[in-house]
Residue, then its C-alpha position, 0 to 999 in steps of 0.5 A: m265044739t261047745r266049751p265047759r260053762p266056767r262054774h264059778e266058786r261064788g254067785i248070786l241066784d235071782t229070784s227065777t233061779l231060786i224059786l226053780l232050785t228043787r228043779i235044778q238037777d245038775e249042781s254044776l250050773l250053779p255057784v258052788e257057794p251060793f248067795i241071795t239078795a234081800v232084794t230077792l227075800a222082799e221079791l219073794s215075800v210080795g207071793p203069799l200077799v198076792a196069792t189067789t187061794d189058800e193052797e197057793r199062799a201057803a205054798r209061796q209062804s213056804h218057800v219065802q220061809q225055806a229060802e229065810s233058812d237056807f240063806e244070809p242075804l246080802p244087803f241092798d247097802v250103800a255101795a248096792a245103791r251106788a251100783f244101782g245108778r250105774a246099772a240103771l243109767a246103762l239100761r237107760r242108754s240102751g233104750r230100756a226102763v228101769r221101772p219094770r225091771a225095778y227087782d233084777v236091777m237092784i239084784a244086779a246092783t247088789a252083785l256088782a257091789n260084792g263082785l259076783p255073777v248072777y245065776t238066772c233063768n231068765p238072762k234077758d231081765f239082765a241085759g244091758i246092765d254094764g260089768l254084770t256077768v251073768v250066768a243063763v241056768p237053763v229052765p228045768g222042763g225046757r220052758d222059754r222062761a221062769p216064771k216070776a216070783s208072783r207066778r211060781p209053780r204051785a207046790k207038788k202034792 
């Protein structure tokens, strides 16, 4: 027997979840009051700059502007910086490198500093971070893994 997943009142949407947000049909998979981090906004902002076509650049820029309009990002502040140190140590102790997942660790640190869970379509990205509550959001369309910010799906025509 499977138990219904608890729905948190507040939570942070990581970059993968934010990218796929319009495709997530079941609102019960998300927190009642969703937040993003300044780090997520930074990660999204890379997308238009590395796009290879004008169409892709426009779609990614639209995504960034929508996020800026819809959310007031939580800052990466002193408390998050201290939490980052603890999260990075936990990853190193578990044998995982910090550098390739720096954005994810900074998002996790912001969540830890604010006492919030992280909602993600890529829960493996947050594995090994002590004290972090990770809520797996099923990838719409059944893909194994959500796209990275630099590989966002193209806008619908």
